[in-house]
C-alpha positions in Angstrom: -20.8 -11.3 10.5 -22.3 -14.8 8.5 -19.9 -17.4 7.7 -21.9 -19.7 5.4 -19.7 -22.8 5.5 -20.6 -26.2 7.2 -17.0 -26.3 8.4 -15.1 -23.3 10.1 -12.6 -21.3 7.8 -9.1 -22.1 8.1 -7.2 -18.9 7.6 -3.1 -19.0 7.1 -1.2 -15.8 7.7 1.8 -16.2 5.2 5.1 -14.7 6.2 8.6 -16.1 6.3 11.5 -16.7 8.6 14.3 -14.4 9.4 17.5 -14.4 11.1 17.7 -16.7 14.2 14.5 -18.5 13.0 12.5 -15.7 13.9 9.0 -15.1 12.1 9.2 -12.0 9.9 6.4 -9.3 9.5 4.3 -7.1 12.2 3.4 -9.9 14.7 1.3 -7.2 16.6 -0.9 -7.1 13.6 -0.6 -10.9 13.3 -2.1 -11.1 16.8 -5.1 -8.7 16.3 -6.2 -10.9 12.8 -5.9 -14.1 15.1 -7.9 -12.8 17.7 -10.3 -11.3 15.2 -10.6 -14.5 13.3 -10.9 -16.6 16.6 -13.3 -14.5 18.1 -15.4 -15.5 14.9 -14.9 -19.3 15.2 -12.2 -19.5 12.6 -9.0 -21.5 12.8 -6.2 -19.0 12.4 -2.1 -19.6 12.2 0.8 -18.1 11.0 2.5 -20.3 8.3 5.9 -19.5 6.4 6.3 -19.8 2.9 9.0 -22.8 3.5 6.7 -24.9 5.9 3.7 -24.4 3.7 4.0 -28.1 2.1 0.8 -28.3 0.2 1.7 -32.1 -0.6 0.5 -33.2 2.8 -2.5 -33.2 4.8 -1.2 -30.7 7.3 1.4 -28.0 7.8 3.5 -26.8 10.7 2.4 -23.0 11.6 2.1 -21.1 14.8 -0.9 -20.2 16.8 -1.0 -17.4 19.8 -0.8 -18.5 23.3 -2.6 -15.9 25.1 -1.6 -16.8 28.4 2.2 -16.7 27.5 1.9 -13.9 24.8 3.9 -16.1 22.4 3.5 -17.7 19.2 3.8 -21.5 19.6 4.2 -24.2 16.8 1.7 -27.0 16.1 0.2 -29.2 13.1 -2.5 -27.6 11.3 -5.0 -28.3 8.6 -4.2 -27.1 5.0 -6.0 -23.7 4.9 -8.9 -22.6 2.6 -7.7 -18.7 2.2 -3.8 -17.7 2.6 -3.5 -14.3 3.3 0.0 -12.8 1.9 1.6 -11.2 4.4 5.4 -11.3 3.5 6.8 -8.2 4.8 8.9 -7.0 1.9 9.6 -7.1 -1.6 13.1 -8.4 -1.3 11.8 -11.8 0.6 8.9 -12.1 -1.4 11.4 -12.2 -4.6 13.3 -15.0 -3.4 13.1 -17.8 -5.9 11.6 -20.3 -3.4 9.0 -18.1 -2.1 8.1 -17.1 -5.6 7.6 -20.7 -6.5 5.5 -21.2 -3.5 3.2 -18.1 -4.5 3.1 -19.9 -8.1 2.0 -23.1 -6.6 -0.6 -21.4 -4.4 -2.0 -19.8 -7.4 -2.5 -23.0 -9.4 -4.6 -24.5 -6.4 -8.4 -24.8 -7.0 -8.9 -25.7 -3.2 -7.0 -22.7 -1.7 -7.6 -19.2 -2.0 -4.8 -16.5 -2.3 -5.5 -13.3 -0.7 -3.2 -10.4 -1.8 -0.9 -12.1 -4.6 2.2 -9.6 -4.4 3.3 -6.4 -3.9 2.8 -3.7 -6.3 5.2 -1.8 -8.7 4.5 2.1 -8.9 5.4 2.1 -12.5 2.7 -0.8 -13.6 0.2 1.2 -11.2 0.7 4.4 -13.0 0.2 2.3 -16.3 -2.7 0.4 -15.2 -4.5 3.4 -14.4 -3.6 5.4 -17.3 -4.9 2.8 -19.7 -8.4 3.6 -18.5 -10.3 6.6 -19.2 -12.3 6.4 -16.0 -8.8 6.9 -14.1 -6.2 8.2 -16.0 -7.8 11.8 -14.7 -6.2 11.0 -11.6 -2.7 10.4 -12.5 0.3 13.2 -12.3 2.5 12.6 -15.7 4.8 10.3 -14.5 8.0 8.8 -16.6 10.7 6.3 -16.0 14.0 7.7 -14.5 16.5 6.8 -17.1 18.4 9.9 -18.3 19.0 13.7 -17.7 17.7 15.0 -20.9 14.3 13.4 -20.2 14.3 14.9 -16.6 15.1 18.2 -17.8 12.5 18.1 -20.6 10.1 17.3 -17.7 11.1 20.3 -15.8 10.4 22.7 -18.5 6.9 21.4 -18.5 6.5 21.2 -14.8 7.9 23.3 -12.1 8.8 20.7 -9.4 8.7 16.9 -9.8 9.0 13.9 -7.3 11.5 11.1 -7.5 10.5 7.8 -6.5 11.6 4.1 -6.3 9.4 1.9 -8.3 8.9 -0.9 -5.6 9.3 1.9 -2.6 7.5 1.6 0.8 6.2 4.2 3.6 8.0 7.2 1.5 11.4 5.5 1.7 13.9 6.9 -1.0 11.3 9.8 -2.5 13.0 13.1 -3.7 11.8 16.4 -4.4 13.0 18.5 -7.5 12.3 22.1 -7.9 13.9 24.1 -11.2 13.9 27.9 -11.1 15.8 29.6 -13.7 15.5 33.1 -11.8 18.0 31.7 -9.1 21.5 31.7 -9.8 21.5 27.9 -8.8 18.2 27.0 -10.3 18.1 23.1 -9.5 17.3 22.3 -5.9 17.1 18.6 -4.8 15.5 18.1 -1.3 16.7 14.5 -0.1 14.8 12.9 2.7 16.3 10.6 5.5 14.5 8.8 8.3 13.7 12.0 10.0 15.4 15.1 8.6 15.9 16.2 4.8 19.0 18.1 2.9 19.2 20.3 -0.2 21.7 19.8 -2.9 21.6 22.7 -5.1 23.3 23.4 -8.5 23.2 25.2 -11.6 24.5 22.3 -13.6 22.3 19.7 -15.3 25.1 16.8 -15.4 26.1 17.5 -11.5 22.3 17.3 -10.7 22.3 14.0 -12.5 25.5 12.8 -11.0 23.9 13.3 -7.6 20.8 11.6 -8.3 22.4 8.3 -9.7 24.3 8.9 -6.5 21.2 8.7 -4.4 19.3 6.1 -6.5 22.0 3.6 -7.2 21.0 0.5 -9.4 17.3 1.2 -7.9 14.7 1.9 -10.9 13.2 5.1 -10.3 10.0 7.1 -11.6 9.8 10.9 -11.7 6.3 12.4 -11.6 5.0 15.8 -11.8 4.4 17.7 -8.6 0.8 18.7 -7.6 0.2 22.2 -5.9 -1.6 20.5 -3.2 -3.9 22.5 -1.0 -2.0 23.5 2.2 -3.4 23.0 6.0 -1.3 24.8 8.9 1.0 25.7 5.5 1.6 22.0 5.2 0.6 19.3 2.7 -1.7 16.7 3.3 -3.0 13.6 1.5 -6.0 11.2 2.3 -5.4 7.9 3.3 -7.7 5.4 1.9 -8.5 1.7 3.2 -10.4 -0.4 0.3 -11.1 -3.7 0.9 -13.6 -6.5 -0.8 -16.6 -7.0 1.3 -18.8 -10.5 2.1 -20.1 -10.3 -1.3 -16.8 -9.8 -3.1 -17.3 -6.2 -3.8 -14.5 -3.2 -3.6 -15.8 -1.1 -0.8 -14.0 1.7 1.2 -13.3 0.6 4.9 -12.0 4.2 6.1 -10.6 7.3 5.1 -7.6 8.9 7.1 -5.8 12.0 6.4 -2.0 12.7 7.0 -0.2 16.0 7.3 3.5 16.4 6.4 6.0 17.1 8.8 7.6 20.4 9.2 10.4 19.6 7.0 9.3 16.2 5.3 8.8 15.5 1.7 6.0 13.3 2.7 3.1 12.5 5.2 4.2 9.4 6.4 3.9 9.6 10.3 7.3 8.0 11.2 9.1 10.8 9.0 7.0 13.2 11.4 3.8 13.3 9.6 0.6 13.8 11.9 -2.7 11.9 11.8 -5.6 14.2 11.4 -9.4 13.8 10.7 -10.5 14.3 7.3 -13.7 15.9 7.8 -12.5 18.3 9.9 -9.4 19.1 7.9 -11.5 19.6 4.6 -14.3 21.6 6.2 -12.1 23.9 7.3 -10.4 24.3 3.9 -13.4 23.9 1.5 -16.1 24.3 4.1 -18.8 21.7 5.4 -20.8 21.3 1.8 -17.7 21.1 -0.4 -16.1 18.7 2.3 -19.0 16.2 2.1 -18.9 16.4 -1.7 -15.3 15.7 -1.8 -15.2 12.9 0.5 -18.1 11.2 -1.6 -15.6 11.8 -4.4 -13.3 10.1 -2.8 -15.2 7.0 -1.9 -16.4 6.3 -5.4 -12.9 7.2 -7.3 -10.8 4.9 -4.5 -13.3 2.0 -5.5 -12.9 3.0 -8.8 -9.1 3.1 -8.9 -9.4 -0.1 -6.9 -11.3 -2.2 -9.8 -8.8 -0.7 -12.4 -5.7 -1.6 -10.4 -7.1 -5.1 -10.1 -7.8 -5.2 -13.9 -4.5 -4.5 -14.6 -2.8 -6.7 -12.3 -4.7 -9.9 -13.9 -5.3 -11.3 -10.5 -8.0 -11.2 -7.7 -7.0 -8.7 -5.3 -8.5 -8.5 -1.7 -7.3 -5.0 -0.3 -5.4 -2.0 -1.0 -4.7 1.3 0.7 -4.1 4.5 -1.6 -2.8 8.0 -1.0 -4.8 10.7 -2.7 -4.2 14.2 -2.8 -6.6 17.2 -3.2 -5.4 20.5 -5.2 -6.6 23.8 -4.1 -9.4 23.3 -7.0 -10.7 20.6 -5.4 -9.4 17.9 -8.0 -8.5 14.4 -6.4 -4.8 13.0 -7.6 -3.7 9.6 -7.1 -0.2 8.9 -5.4 0.4 5.6 -4.4 -1.5 2.2 -3.5 -0.2 -0.6 -1.3 -1.0 -4.1 -2.0 -0.4 -5.1 1.7 -1.8 -2.1 4.0 -0.4 -1.3 7.2 -2.4 -0.8 10.3 -4.4 2.2 10.5 -4.1 4.3 13.4 -7.9 5.2 13.4 -9.6 2.7 15.6 -12.9 2.7 14.0 -10.9 1.6 10.8 -8.6 -0.6 12.1 -11.5 -2.4 13.9 -13.7 -2.3 10.4 -10.6 -3.6 8.5 -10.1 -6.8 10.7 -13.6 -7.8 10.1 -13.5 -7.1 6.3 -10.3 -9.7 6.3 -12.5 -12.5 7.3 -16.0 -11.3 5.6 -13.8 -11.5 2.3 -12.0 -14.6 3.1 -15.6 -16.2 4.1 -16.6 -15.2 0.8 -13.3 -16.7 -1.0 -14.1 -19.8 0.9 -17.6 -20.4 -0.1 -16.7 -19.7 -3.5 -14.2 -22.6 -3.6 -16.8 -24.5 -1.8 -19.2 -23.7 -4.7 -16.9 -23.8 -7.6 -17.7 -20.0 -8.2 
């Protein structure tokens, strides 16, 4: 990789401190990033939002000590690039953190990589606003009242209920309606490793149970898609899209996640499994159709990423997204994560780390040249 700069890249991984002054976030991920960046000749450190004091020439941060296997404090120059890895929305929404992110956004000498988390409702609105991407979007509405839910169920046989700001499948419910059954409403509620089904014939009782589950959390509900099945289980394609050394969106890799036996979602912590997308699609559609589908995934994912960036009104650097394939081979968009988790596939993981620094070098060069 060629970093076209006279001075080395100074790269700060942004997080927050938790109880006991421990650094929050996936420290194994941070270590991988530190190792890759350092091997490329960059200066890489972790900094908390509180410690990132932009008025001085240096900041307090943490670098990895390989011999001890620990993160150790030190003083570091202000970064060229700040990589936002604040681990969850509640921490990112703290007033002090929001102020720091706004302050960073106004700087002309520091580039921001990953401005903030996505909101599901906003994501679907952004993608619906373009004729190029609306074809990928299931029918989606805000979960406001029982009548709206009933109206949607008359049109679609099953729905997914999702928290607007959910992560890793947490809080997702599946609702099915079959008027031929004595208890036509069936709400499947997923906990960490298992799920329970609430059955009722009364819409108001159903609504009461949904409100009990959702509490004050804003939810959306969405048309359920009849995905093609593998081993009688649904799967989705997990796509990592990142900007490259030219600042263009590019697919880093595609993985496949097969749902667990009793799971609503395909997330591995909830019983899902990692599969090879080429093998899986070839067995379902044949090798020729599989190749065509994967090429469509590449082009569609970059198209979606560009539209999300337009909707967000901010420069983005990466996102992972979940795409589904129905029995006709149509692609459907279900989710995008502004701060992707580590991919289990070693080749995707390796390339993703390289891409982080390719794009960061591009950002730093843009700052340097006033681009």
